[in-house]
N, CA, C and O of each residue as an XYZ file, in Angstrom:
960
protein
N     -25.104     83.620    123.698
C     -23.672     84.413    125.028
C     -23.732     86.014    124.277
O     -23.701     86.342    123.091
N     -23.852     86.985    125.806
C     -24.749     88.149    126.110
C     -22.999     88.873    125.244
O     -22.114     88.268    124.639
N     -23.121     90.011    125.507
C     -21.692     91.033    125.020
C     -20.482     90.709    126.132
O     -19.286     90.999    126.127
N     -20.967     90.288    126.685
C     -19.737     90.259    128.224
C     -19.167     89.414    128.093
O     -17.980     89.371    128.415
N     -19.933     88.249    127.474
C     -18.565     87.020    127.508
C     -18.476     86.915    126.276
O     -17.977     85.813    126.049
N     -18.657     87.381    125.467
C     -18.129     88.006    123.514
C     -16.667     88.370    124.367
O     -15.619     87.812    124.690
N     -17.257     89.517    124.478
C     -15.824     90.807    125.447
C     -14.623     89.651    126.065
O     -13.400     89.784    126.078
N     -15.269     88.757    126.446
C     -14.195     88.005    127.345
C     -14.103     87.109    126.773
O     -14.758     86.319    127.454
N     -13.572     86.321    125.549
C     -13.506     85.260    124.699
C     -12.603     86.021    124.070
O     -11.473     85.535    124.052
N     -12.804     87.552    123.301
C     -12.198     87.821    122.472
C     -10.688     88.606    123.650
O      -9.580     88.667    123.115
N     -10.815     89.067    124.986
C      -9.713     88.807    125.580
C      -8.689     87.724    125.779
O      -7.466     87.582    125.788
N      -9.346     87.311    125.872
C      -8.896     86.229    126.122
C      -8.049     85.477    125.119
O      -7.031     84.865    125.442
N      -8.516     85.552    123.901
C      -7.698     85.111    122.141
C      -7.047     86.024    122.339
O      -6.054     85.391    122.699
N      -6.681     87.264    122.430
C      -5.242     88.441    122.116
C      -4.625     87.896    123.481
O      -3.401     87.826    123.361
N      -4.958     87.584    124.438
C      -3.937     86.935    124.954
C      -2.986     85.397    124.758
O      -1.790     85.183    124.954
N      -3.650     84.855    124.478
C      -3.343     83.475    123.631
C      -2.271     83.928    122.647
O      -1.068     83.669    122.617
N      -3.361     84.994    121.510
C      -1.772     84.973    120.773
C      -0.548     86.215    121.224
O       0.327     86.283    120.361
N      -0.404     86.883    122.032
C       0.615     86.989    122.365
C       1.457     86.765    123.024
O       2.465     87.402    123.331
N       0.839     85.208    123.458
C       1.268     84.296    124.662
C       2.400     83.352    123.734
O       3.463     82.938    124.195
N       1.826     83.072    122.069
C       2.478     82.777    121.286
C       3.335     83.695    120.235
O       4.143     83.168    119.470
N       3.131     84.918    120.250
C       4.473     85.487    120.134
C       5.998     85.604    120.533
O       7.143     85.544    120.085
N       5.180     85.830    121.778
C       6.436     85.796    123.303
C       7.215     84.856    123.468
O       8.419     84.869    123.724
N       6.009     83.426    123.211
C       6.917     82.239    123.070
C       8.041     82.041    121.692
O       9.129     81.466    121.681
N       7.255     82.809    120.481
C       8.320     82.398    119.175
C       9.925     83.151    118.938
O      10.856     83.049    118.139
N       9.472     84.213    120.572
C      10.706     85.062    120.067
C      11.703     84.343    121.175
O      12.932     84.320    121.120
N      10.817     83.731    122.249
C      12.129     83.076    122.887
C      12.287     81.758    122.785
O      12.781     81.141    123.729
N      11.833     81.012    121.444
C      12.425     79.914    120.929
C      13.341     80.300    120.085
O      13.996     79.334    119.692
N      13.727     81.463    119.563
C      14.907     82.022    118.961
C      15.617     83.330    119.310
O      15.903     84.282    118.585
N      15.840     83.112    120.696
C      16.391     84.146    121.045
C      17.753     84.548    120.589
O      18.186     85.381    121.385
N      18.810     84.242    119.409
C      19.206     84.813    118.962
C      19.487     85.283    117.771
O      20.435     86.029    117.528
N      18.535     84.799    116.831
C      18.642     84.793    115.364
C      18.616     86.373    115.172
O      18.970     86.721    114.045
N      18.311     87.274    115.939
C      19.007     89.043    115.214
C      20.162     89.208    115.626
O      20.712     90.093    114.970
N      21.255     88.485    116.945
C      22.064     89.038    116.605
C      22.925     87.861    115.681
O      24.008     88.287    115.279
N      22.588     86.385    115.272
C      23.205     86.089    114.023
C      23.261     86.722    112.455
O      24.055     86.516    111.537
N      22.297     87.416    112.539
C      22.001     88.611    111.297
C      23.433     89.169    111.515
O      24.295     88.909    110.676
N      23.798     90.108    112.869
C      24.595     91.216    113.490
C      25.896     90.802    112.638
O      26.576     91.565    111.950
N      26.106     89.318    112.852
C      27.250     88.702    112.991
C      28.132     88.287    111.544
O      29.346     88.437    111.399
N      27.391     87.855    110.764
C      26.873     87.824    109.666
C      27.328     88.616    108.704
O      28.058     88.465    107.724
N      26.691     89.572    109.232
C      27.162     91.173    108.366
C      28.136     91.650    108.551
O      28.519     92.541    107.793
N      29.046     91.158    109.836
C      30.598     91.811    110.503
C      30.846     90.307    109.752
O      31.860     90.864    109.330
N      30.882     89.405    109.374
C      31.521     88.784    109.097
C      31.900     88.853    107.168
O      32.955     88.581    106.595
N      30.841     89.227    106.707
C      31.098     89.773    104.895
C      32.046     90.586    105.104
O      33.210     90.371    104.769
N      31.504     91.940    105.872
C      32.287     93.314    105.541
C      34.044     92.895    105.965
O      35.056     93.403    105.482
N      33.951     91.875    106.958
C      35.440     91.668    107.274
C      36.178     90.898    105.811
O      37.368     91.042    105.535
N      35.406     90.248    105.153
C      35.687     89.096    103.998
C      36.159     90.275    102.685
O      37.171     90.340    101.988
N      34.733     91.240    102.759
C      35.220     92.198    101.918
C      36.603     92.910    101.942
O      37.227     92.924    100.881
N      37.146     93.499    103.033
C      38.168     94.054    103.397
C      39.483     92.778    102.970
O      40.578     92.862    102.412
N      39.118     92.253    103.244
C      39.752     91.055    103.516
C      40.662     90.827    101.946
O      41.885     90.861    101.816
N      39.488     90.562    100.724
C      39.935     90.532     99.514
C      40.478     92.301     99.317
O      41.670     92.254     99.618
N      40.163     93.638     98.990
C      40.557     94.350     99.565
C      42.176     94.658     99.468
O      42.912     95.159     98.618
N      42.332     94.128    100.710
C      43.587     93.683    101.293
C      44.719     92.871    100.351
O      45.827     93.325    100.063
N      44.177     91.544     99.931
C      44.864     90.762     99.237
C      45.054     91.514     97.875
O      46.136     91.717     97.324
N      43.940     91.854     97.471
C      44.737     93.320     95.985
C      45.233     93.679     95.948
O      46.131     93.590     95.111
N      45.106     94.708     97.121
C      46.719     95.676     96.893
C      47.464     94.727     97.210
O      48.537     95.202     96.840
N      47.674     93.876     97.561
C      49.233     93.211     98.292
C      49.703     92.375     96.828
O      50.866     92.074     96.557
N      48.805     92.162     96.193
C      48.664     91.557     94.867
C      49.405     92.624     94.078
O      50.522     92.470     93.583
N      48.499     93.958     94.003
C      49.111     95.169     93.105
C      50.553     95.778     93.356
O      51.189     96.556     92.644
N      50.842     95.280     94.408
C      52.131     96.252     94.885
C      53.365     95.000     94.920
O      54.576     95.212     94.869
N      52.539     93.348     95.042
C      53.682     92.433     94.227
C      54.249     92.434     92.621
O      55.280     92.076     92.050
N      53.135     92.965     92.292
C      53.559     93.007     90.938
C      54.655     93.909     90.263
O      55.402     93.540     89.356
N      54.628     95.248     90.896
C      55.646     95.921     91.005
C      57.002     95.351     90.885
O      57.284     94.326     91.506
N      58.253     96.218     89.784
C      59.243     96.121     90.114
C      59.998     96.244     91.377
O      59.549     97.031     92.210
N      61.096     95.576     91.653
C      61.631     95.744     92.747
C      63.009     96.135     92.270
O      63.184     95.916     91.071
N      64.370     96.839     93.141
C      65.207     97.434     93.205
C      66.239     96.005     92.479
O      66.507     95.042     93.197
N      66.635     96.064     91.276
C      68.067     95.098     91.063
C      66.928     94.398     89.441
O      67.547     93.762     88.587
N      65.268     94.636     89.226
C      64.984     93.332     88.748
C      65.946     93.796     86.971
O      66.368     94.848     86.491
N      65.923     92.545     86.576
C      65.632     92.662     84.802
C      65.066     92.274     83.849
O      64.932     91.071     83.628
N      64.490     93.442     82.871
C      63.181     92.806     82.022
C      63.961     92.546     80.830
O      65.154     92.641     80.541
N      62.681     92.112     80.105
C      63.591     90.769     79.244
C      64.374     91.408     77.818
O      64.228     90.885     76.713
N      65.028     92.349     78.008
C      65.799     92.897     76.993
C      67.017     93.162     78.077
O      67.608     94.242     78.075
N      67.317     92.229     78.898
C      68.387     92.259     79.802
C      69.166     93.388     81.032
O      70.121     93.313     81.804
N      67.860     94.682     80.578
C      68.375     96.170     80.695
C      67.908     95.783     82.623
O      67.392     94.764     83.082
N      68.453     97.344     83.504
C      68.037     97.184     85.216
C      66.596     97.849     84.597
O      66.413     98.203     83.432
N      65.872     97.895     85.442
C      65.152     98.742     85.527
C      64.585     99.323     87.162
O      64.967     98.807     88.213
N      64.113     99.888     87.122
C      64.076    101.480     88.593
C      62.606    100.378     88.918
O      61.890     99.676     88.203
N      62.660    100.684     90.311
C      61.697     99.665     91.647
C      60.431    100.393     91.779
O      60.466    101.291     92.621
N      59.234    100.218     91.108
C      58.526    100.665     90.698
C      57.667    101.344     90.376
O      56.971    102.293     90.737
N      57.919    100.361     89.249
C      57.466     99.963     87.596
C      56.220     98.553     87.628
O      56.285     97.499     88.260
N      55.250     99.005     86.781
C      54.264     97.976     86.289
C      54.950     96.916     85.185
O      55.511     97.406     84.205
N      54.908     95.655     85.328
C      55.180     94.688     84.241
C      55.218     95.512     82.673
O      55.818     95.196     81.645
N      54.612     96.304     82.870
C      54.354     97.089     80.780
C      55.640     98.051     81.196
O      56.679     97.775     80.596
N      55.704     99.146     82.147
C      56.112     99.924     82.870
C      57.598     99.865     81.802
O      58.100    100.488     80.866
N      57.986     98.114     83.078
C      59.728     97.464     83.532
C      60.092     97.035     82.031
O      61.275     96.985     81.695
N      58.884     96.672     80.977
C      59.418     96.255     79.592
C      59.381     97.364     78.802
O      59.017     97.052     77.668
N      59.586     98.432     78.911
C      59.899     99.342     78.065
C      60.551    100.012     78.460
O      60.454    101.131     77.955
N      61.315     99.900     79.252
C      62.401    100.459     79.795
C      64.051     99.721     78.290
O      64.021     98.674     77.643
N      65.022    100.677     78.287
C      65.867    100.564     77.400
C      67.283    100.543     78.286
O      67.657    101.438     79.044
N      67.659     99.860     78.126
C      69.424    100.203     78.506
C      69.817    101.420     78.583
O      69.526    102.204     77.679
N      70.509    101.794     79.608
C      71.565    102.916     79.216
C      72.689    102.574     78.658
O      73.308    101.510     78.633
N      72.883    103.619     78.207
C      74.321    103.521     77.214
C      75.879    103.291     78.396
O      76.086    103.905     79.443
N      76.270    102.811     78.110
C      77.595    102.856     78.991
C      78.228    103.833     78.119
O      78.517    103.519     76.964
N      78.391    104.629     78.436
C      79.628    105.603     77.960
C      80.730    105.494     78.701
O      80.894    106.070     79.776
N      81.773    104.524     77.992
C      83.536    104.783     78.510
C      83.628    105.989     77.731
O      83.300    106.234     76.570
N      84.353    106.953     78.986
C      85.288    108.103     78.739
C      86.643    107.481     78.501
O      87.281    106.626     79.115
N      86.974    108.481     76.956
C      88.056    107.895     76.317
C      89.143    108.260     77.196
O      89.046    109.371     77.717
N      90.034    107.645     77.438
C      91.838    107.242     78.170
C      92.390    108.382     76.990
O      92.398    108.307     75.761
N      92.931    109.668     78.108
C      93.974    110.558     77.617
C      95.139    109.776     77.115
O      95.669    109.071     77.974
N      95.537    109.747     76.201
C      97.098    109.686     76.113
C      97.877    110.250     75.927
O      97.375    111.345     75.672
N      99.253    110.368     75.824
C     100.159    111.353     75.660
C     100.845    111.247     74.148
O     101.376    110.235     73.691
N     100.705    112.551     73.468
C     101.704    112.563     72.168
C     102.858    111.196     72.281
O     103.344    110.718     73.306
N     103.075    110.799     70.884
C     104.280    110.340     71.571
C     105.504    111.226     70.946
O     105.485    112.066     70.046
N     106.999    110.536     72.074
C     108.047    111.334     71.435
C     108.423    111.513     69.831
O     108.939    110.650     69.121
N     108.177    112.354     69.586
C     108.889    112.827     67.971
C     110.273    113.058     68.146
O     110.721    114.057     68.709
N     111.334    111.635     67.403
C     112.626    112.444     68.139
C     113.303    113.322     66.836
O     113.187    113.058     65.639
N     113.975    114.342     67.405
C     114.649    115.407     66.068
C     115.395    114.520     65.636
O     115.645    113.464     66.217
N     115.931    114.969     64.285
C     117.055    114.155     63.833
C     118.261    114.744     64.178
O     118.261    115.973     64.241
N     119.179    114.213     64.390
C     120.815    114.719     65.161
C     121.249    116.014     64.915
O     121.593    116.903     65.694
N     121.140    115.959     63.104
C     122.083    117.542     62.562
C     121.052    118.335     62.943
O     121.450    119.492     63.079
N     119.918    118.210     63.170
C     118.894    119.617     63.332
C     119.545    120.184     64.636
O     119.874    121.353     64.838
N     119.662    119.127     65.471
C     120.120    119.276     66.883
C     121.490    120.029     66.982
O     121.717    121.124     67.497
N     122.364    119.141     66.345
C     123.481    119.861     66.329
C     123.669    121.093     65.784
O     124.473    121.822     66.364
N     122.808    121.740     64.250
C     123.394    122.728     64.196
C     122.946    124.375     64.432
O     123.409    125.464     64.090
N     121.309    123.706     65.532
C     120.796    124.764     65.767
C     121.991    124.740     67.789
O     122.244    125.759     68.432
N     122.266    123.789     68.057
C     123.308    123.874     69.348
C     124.505    125.320     68.933
O     124.605    126.393     69.528
N     125.217    124.864     67.818
C     126.069    125.411     67.235
C     126.184    126.569     66.752
O     127.147    127.333     66.684
N     124.949    126.661     66.363
C     124.401    128.343     65.743
C     123.898    128.932     66.928
O     123.823    130.133     66.670
N     123.543    128.753     67.995
C     123.173    129.200     69.338
C     124.449    129.945     70.273
O     124.531    131.054     70.801
N     125.364    128.801     70.203
C     127.218    129.154     70.264
C     127.806    129.842     69.690
O     128.858    130.265     70.170
N     127.445    130.179     68.629
C     128.712    131.015     67.830
C     127.695    133.015     68.248
O     128.227    134.095     67.990
N     126.317    132.856     68.868
C     125.823    133.979     68.590
C     126.468    134.652     69.794
O     126.676    135.866     69.789
N     126.787    133.868     70.834
C     126.763    133.891     71.912
C     128.103    134.046     71.854
O     128.364    134.742     72.835
N     129.214    133.779     71.218
C     130.887    134.313     71.103
C     130.705    135.246     70.309
O     131.472    134.863     69.425
N     130.128    136.527     69.791
C     130.483    137.369     69.352
C     129.700    137.394     67.833
O     130.046    138.204     66.972
N     128.906    136.680     67.673
C     128.178    136.740     66.366
C     129.381    136.030     65.426
O     129.716    136.393     64.298
N     129.822    135.141     66.049
C     130.889    134.236     65.152
C     129.620    133.232     63.744
O     128.437    132.925     63.597
N     131.111    133.102     62.972
C     130.232    132.213     62.034
C     130.878    130.654     61.623
O     131.956    130.607     61.030
N     130.354    129.760     61.878
C     130.821    128.386     61.904
C     131.230    127.516     60.512
O     130.527    126.946     59.678
N     132.790    127.690     60.655
C     133.269    126.798     59.204
C     132.855    125.542     59.041
O     133.356    124.567     59.600
N     131.682    125.520     58.067
C     130.914    123.575     57.987
C     132.178    122.962     57.640
O     132.502    122.002     58.339
N     133.008    123.334     56.654
C     134.517    121.663     56.302
C     134.687    121.759     57.179
O     134.486    120.628     57.621
N     135.059    122.567     58.230
C     136.423    121.987     59.587
C     135.326    121.134     60.875
O     135.684    120.577     61.912
N     133.935    121.310     60.315
C     133.449    120.149     61.656
C     133.731    118.772     61.722
O     133.673    118.267     60.600
N     133.998    118.022     62.560
C     134.436    117.255     62.319
C     133.308    115.760     63.566
O     132.949    116.279     64.623
N     133.019    114.754     63.470
C     131.552    114.229     64.316
C     132.357    112.641     64.941
O     132.610    111.647     64.261
N     132.580    112.814     66.201
C     132.414    111.162     66.603
C     131.376    110.841     67.419
O     130.823    111.546     68.263
N     131.100    109.432     67.017
C     130.097    108.632     68.001
C     130.573    107.637     68.709
O     131.397    106.859     68.229
N     129.911    107.486     70.496
C     130.496    106.122     70.565
C     129.605    106.591     72.274
O     128.826    107.544     72.322
N     129.903    105.793     73.413
C     128.872    106.240     74.724
C     129.731    107.291     75.344
O     130.839    106.789     75.535
N     129.703    108.369     75.689
C     130.243    109.169     76.558
C     129.803    109.045     78.068
O     130.698    109.489     78.786
N     129.057    108.729     78.561
C     128.251    109.291     79.852
C     128.332    107.774     80.574
O     128.077    107.698     81.776
N     128.633    106.766     79.937
C     128.724    105.213     80.390
C     127.297    104.961     80.606
O     127.334    104.151     81.533
N     125.676    105.212     80.238
C     124.829    105.051     80.282
C     124.310    103.059     78.814
O     123.414    102.222     78.708
N     125.762    103.442     78.079
C     125.117    102.167     77.271
C     124.759    102.561     75.590
O     124.617    101.690     74.731
N     124.640    104.145     75.305
C     124.114    104.823     74.735
C     124.729    105.456     73.829
O     125.261    106.457     74.309
N     124.923    105.332     72.640
C     126.012    105.787     71.567
C     125.613    107.140     71.697
O     124.408    107.383     71.636
N     126.567    108.224     71.898
C     126.516    109.501     72.229
C     127.235    110.348     70.818
O     127.722    109.644     69.934
N     127.264    111.757     70.684
C     128.034    112.477     70.109
C     129.210    113.571     70.594
O     129.168    114.602     71.265
N     130.126    112.937     70.017
C     131.044    114.468     69.953
C     131.146    114.710     69.043
O     130.890    113.930     68.125
N     131.857    116.723     68.766
C     131.889    117.616     68.052
C     132.510    118.300     67.855
O     132.170    119.307     68.478
N     133.732    118.536     67.053
C     134.900    119.765     66.865
C     134.362    120.485     66.113
O     133.692    119.955     65.227
N     134.425    121.609     66.160
C     134.000    122.543     64.873
C     134.543    124.145     65.148
O     135.218    124.520     66.107
N     134.231    124.655     64.446
C     135.480    125.657     64.083
C     134.175    127.199     63.612
O     133.343    127.315     62.713
N     134.615    128.131     64.775
C     134.155    129.360     64.661
C     134.975    130.554     64.248
O     136.088    130.674     64.760
N     134.562    131.436     63.394
C     135.297    132.395     62.691
C     135.186    133.287     63.057
O     134.093    133.063     63.577
N     135.503    134.943     63.452
C     135.118    135.599     63.594
C     134.771    136.862     62.706
O     135.683    137.513     62.198
N     133.279    137.242     62.501
C     132.904    137.972     61.552
C     132.557    139.382     61.609
O     131.693    140.205     61.308
N     134.167    139.151     62.385
C     135.212    141.251     62.208
C     135.755    142.008     61.439
O     136.114    143.183     61.523
N     135.813    140.944     60.351
C     136.395    141.078     59.132
C     138.128    140.791     59.655
O     139.008    141.349     58.999
N     138.477    139.993     60.732
C     139.878    139.721     60.825
C     140.266    138.366     60.913
O     141.356    138.441     61.480
N     140.094    137.474     60.751
C     141.137    136.337     60.397
C     141.703    134.990     61.475
O     142.382    133.976     61.313
N     140.670    135.945     63.144
C     140.607    134.992     63.834
C     139.835    133.965     63.888
O     138.803    134.115     63.234
N     140.000    132.393     64.733
C     139.088    131.578     64.408
C     139.501    130.905     66.204
O     140.248    131.217     67.131
N     138.475    129.842     65.895
C     139.022    129.297     67.630
C     138.301    127.423     67.115
O     137.425    127.398     66.251
N     138.624    126.525     67.530
C     138.185    124.999     67.648
C     137.050    124.803     69.031
O     137.620    125.170     70.059
N     136.180    124.514     69.193
C     135.727    123.693     69.936
C     134.940    122.623     70.142
O     134.256    122.212     69.205
N     134.891    121.828     71.717
C     134.485    120.487     71.459
C     133.083    120.371     72.340
O     132.963    120.450     73.563
N     132.315    120.210     71.586
C     130.813    120.184     72.085
C     130.427    118.327     72.510
O     131.011    117.427     71.907
N     129.288    118.016     73.706
C     129.532    116.821     73.814
C     127.461    117.051     73.785
O     126.726    117.987     74.100
N     127.228    115.731     73.271
C     125.493    115.470     72.559
C     125.752    114.075     73.414
O     126.664    113.251     73.468
N     124.347    114.264     74.110
C     124.330    113.217     75.062
C     122.812    112.537     74.274
O     121.795    113.204     74.084
N     122.968    111.212     73.934
C     121.167    110.860     73.962
C     120.572    110.514     74.690
O     121.043    109.880     75.635
N     119.502    110.730     74.594
C     118.312    110.581     75.565
C     116.681    110.538     74.694
O     116.567    110.616     73.471
N     115.449    110.388     75.749
C     114.643    109.905     74.835
C     114.322    111.299     74.256
O     114.522    112.350     74.866
N     113.727    111.184     72.829
C     113.407    112.267     71.696
C     114.870    112.442     71.003
O     114.715    112.537     69.786
N     116.037    112.504     71.325
C     116.918    112.788     69.952
C     118.288    113.449     71.350
O     118.522    113.374     72.556
N     118.730    113.951     70.307
C     120.300    114.583     71.308
C     119.485    115.391     72.222
O     118.360    115.878     72.115
N     120.533    115.396     73.320
C     120.828    117.276     73.893
C     122.714    117.841     74.478
O     123.404    117.393     75.393
N     122.898    118.549     73.836
C     123.709    119.370     73.975
C     124.257    119.521     75.788
O     123.550    120.027     76.659
N     125.215    119.128     75.943
C     125.907    118.708     77.782
C     126.833    120.139     78.068
O     126.630    120.779     79.100
N     127.798    120.554     77.130
C     128.642    121.087     77.083
C     129.785    121.102     75.905
O     130.062    120.201     75.113
N     130.397    122.488     76.046
C     130.813    122.573     74.422
C     132.692    123.234     75.817
O     132.362    123.483     76.977
N     134.096    123.377     75.513
C     135.003    123.869     75.139
C     135.715    123.979     74.161
O     135.750    123.197     73.210
N     136.423    125.075     74.322
C     138.135    125.547     73.346
C     138.971    124.485     73.444
O     139.631    124.289     74.465
N     139.001    124.002     72.795
C     140.235    123.223     72.318
C     141.307    123.428     71.438
O     142.242    122.632     71.533
N     141.371    124.248     70.673
C     142.647    125.565     69.931
C     142.092    126.482     69.642
O     140.922    126.770     69.895
N     143.405    127.464     68.674
C     142.686    128.326     69.012
C     144.037    128.843     67.679
O     145.051    128.220     67.362
N     143.729    129.638     67.364
C     144.195    130.668     65.903
C     145.640    130.251     65.651
O     146.614    130.681     66.268
N     145.653    129.209     64.496
C     146.635    128.758     63.878
C     147.541    127.249     64.151
O     148.622    126.685     63.981
N     145.690    127.078     64.896
C     145.877    125.138     65.254
C     144.471    124.795     64.354
O     143.440    125.431     64.138
N     145.015    123.340     63.908
C     143.654    122.901     63.365
C     143.489    121.455     63.390
O     144.401    120.747     62.964
N     142.339    120.908     63.879
C     141.981    119.124     64.446
C     142.330    119.129     63.323
O     142.659    119.929     62.447
N     142.113    117.300     63.600
C     142.430    116.590     62.095
C     141.455    115.254     62.453
O     140.446    114.957     61.812
N     141.935    114.586     63.513
C     140.927    113.792     63.590
C     139.923    113.264     64.829
O     139.969    114.059     65.768
N     139.499    112.725     64.945
C     138.305    112.868     66.358
C     137.893    111.112     66.560
O     138.102    110.633     65.446
N     137.384    109.933     67.546
C     137.297    109.240     67.775
C     136.967    108.972     69.520
O     137.437    109.627     70.450
N     135.868    107.626     69.615
C     135.610    107.498     71.112
C     136.554    106.482     71.200
O     136.899    105.976     70.132
N     136.888    106.203     71.889
C     137.327    104.516     72.804
C     137.383    104.776     74.089
O     137.861    105.733     74.698
N     136.705    103.579     74.529
C     136.069    103.048     76.364
C     135.625    104.709     77.021
O     136.030    105.256     78.046
N     134.760    105.146     76.097
C     134.186    106.512     76.710
C     134.800    107.725     76.649
O     134.400    108.867     76.874
N     136.383    107.032     76.126
C     137.284    108.658     76.130
C     137.306    109.427     74.810
O     137.591    108.903     73.733
N     136.988    110.692     74.976
C     137.162    111.041     73.560
C     138.703    111.955     72.922
O     139.291    112.882     73.479
N     139.008    111.334     71.686
C     140.279    111.326     71.830
C     140.260    112.483     70.267
O     139.410    112.400     69.380
N     141.421    113.489     70.289
C     141.385    113.641     68.955
C     143.589    114.439     68.448
O     144.566    114.564     69.186
N     143.442    114.678     67.256
C     144.668    115.189     67.222
C     144.581    116.253     66.574
O     143.688    116.417     65.743
N     145.610    117.280     66.873
C     145.374    119.063     66.287
C     146.851    119.046     65.993
O     147.845    118.557     66.531
N     146.535    119.968     64.645
C     147.885    120.182     64.085
C     148.537    121.972     64.866
O     147.980    122.976     64.423
N     149.385    122.114     65.688
C     149.822    123.276     65.971
C     151.184    123.004     65.290
O     151.828    122.019     64.930
N     151.357    124.802     65.287
C     152.643    125.283     64.629
C     153.812    124.703     65.553
O     153.876    124.542     66.772
N     154.764    124.436     64.456
C     156.048    124.410     64.715
C     157.539    125.374     65.374
O     157.202    126.325     66.078
N     158.566    125.248     65.252
C     159.146    126.554     65.415
C     159.404    127.439     63.886
O     159.817    128.593     63.774
N     159.067    126.607     62.937
C     159.217    127.264     61.855
C     157.849    127.080     60.879
O     157.942    126.968     59.657
N     156.930    127.070     61.401
C     155.727    127.370     60.727
C     155.602    128.662     60.633
O     156.220    129.461     61.337
N     154.367    129.105     59.295
C     153.937    130.335     59.720
C     152.330    129.930     60.164
O     151.787    128.876     60.495
N     152.090    130.663     60.074
C     150.358    130.459     60.837
C     149.252    130.111     60.024
O     148.152    129.755     60.447
N     149.691    130.265     58.477
C     148.560    129.873     58.521
C     148.634    127.867     58.457
O     147.711    127.115     58.143
N     149.748    127.573     58.784
C     150.179    125.750     58.307
C     151.116    125.486     59.124
O     152.290    125.831     58.992
N     150.534    124.700     60.238
C     150.627    124.393     61.289
C     151.056    122.666     60.984
O     150.348    121.831     60.421
N     152.173    122.515     61.445
C     152.477    120.854     61.110
C     152.930    120.242     62.303
O     152.938    119.035     62.066
N     153.405    120.496     63.750
C     153.308    119.523     64.501
C     151.761    118.889     64.983
O     150.618    119.278     65.224
N     152.191    118.232     64.961
C     150.586    116.921     65.417
C     150.524    116.993     67.495
O     151.598    116.901     68.091
N     149.724    117.090     67.985
C     149.161    117.147     69.321
C     148.403    115.748     69.376
O     148.199    115.209     68.288
N     147.942    115.071     70.593
C     147.239    114.393     70.664
C     146.706    114.869     71.928
O     147.581    115.150     72.746
N     145.089    115.092     72.442
C     144.990    115.153     73.570
C     143.396    114.270     73.869
O     142.794    113.865     72.875
N     142.900    114.066     75.030
C     141.977    112.945     75.216
C     140.711    113.745     76.132
O     141.091    114.688     76.826
N     139.962    113.569     76.142
C     138.929    114.316     77.351
C     137.855    112.609     77.385
O     137.726    111.539     76.790
N     137.198    113.587     78.812
C     136.035    112.389     78.960
C     135.531    113.635     79.660
O     136.158    114.634     80.012
N     133.978    113.272     79.802
C     132.797    113.582     80.017
C     132.394    113.550     81.458
O     131.589    112.625     81.559
N     132.547    114.037     82.447
C     132.359    113.909     83.455
C     131.693    114.973     84.505
O     132.269    115.978     84.921
N     130.010    114.446     84.946
C     129.713    114.867     85.179
C     128.915    115.870     84.528
O     128.069    116.568     85.088
N     129.230    115.900     83.327
C     128.714    117.106     82.025
C     129.631    117.753     81.795
O     129.507    118.914     81.404
N     130.338    117.400     81.906
C     131.004    118.317     81.934
C     132.911    117.964     80.979
O     133.256    116.811     81.237
N     133.808    118.594     80.217
C     134.854    117.966     79.647
C     135.498    118.647     80.385
O     135.417    119.810     80.780
N     136.645    117.221     80.669
C     137.972    117.528     81.916
C     139.020    117.084     80.681
O     138.566    116.563     79.663
N     140.333    117.308     80.835
C     141.278    116.579     79.797
C     141.955    115.488     80.691
O     142.379    115.554     81.844
N     141.931    114.816     80.096
C     143.189    113.572     80.794
C     144.074    112.926     79.885
O     143.940    112.718     78.679
N     145.305    112.553     80.924
C     146.516    111.815     79.773
C     145.828    110.640     79.676
O     144.966    109.879     80.113
N     146.658    110.896     78.881
C     146.529    109.538     77.895
C     147.135    109.397     76.570
O     147.365    110.267     75.730
N     147.412    107.774     76.532
C     147.963    107.301     75.399
C     147.387    106.839     74.396
O     146.423    106.084     74.520
N     147.940    107.254     73.052
C     146.799    107.228     71.733
C     147.356    106.326     71.303
O     148.553    106.177     71.549
N     146.597    105.361     70.455
C     147.592    104.660     69.322
C     146.761    104.586     67.651
O     147.352    104.096     66.689
């Protein structure tokens, strides 16, 4: 075999190898495509795992209105550990302010203060405490017992002048309150008795008779008064 025959045989062998390689490629036409698809599938799976993990993490956070094991409501967006560490907020109840109870002033204190004030208004007079008379009864028709007071004020200027007054005290929440006063007797007259009957104030007063000295009245005069709209008015009535 000469060199020309040997070269020809080598050329044919090379052609056969090329043909076999091409035939192998033709036999597996999508091998390269399958690798790309597998790679894409793996990437998609990884992304799905990451997404599921994120969802699980988000789902593990607290939601609005959740309660921890201590029974305390917790804010949204906390991890379980953070949620269990939450303590209940103190339910501070604002104290309710109430009005101070009304303390009743003693009747005697109210009467003394009112009469002292009237004494000042009448020329700085002075009350004769021994001449004071008090009667109790319903004077204004509210079903509650009130007080009527006869009191004598003496002049404080050295003279012997004096006058007798009738004061009305009605009972309200907290005690008595003076509503009116009027003069019922003058110099030389002395109040004797005082009482309330059927809402009418009745009194007996000694006045001077024809032969009586100024110091010593002997004639009895009976008077009746009604408290109307907070004012004393004299009324005619028979006393028994």
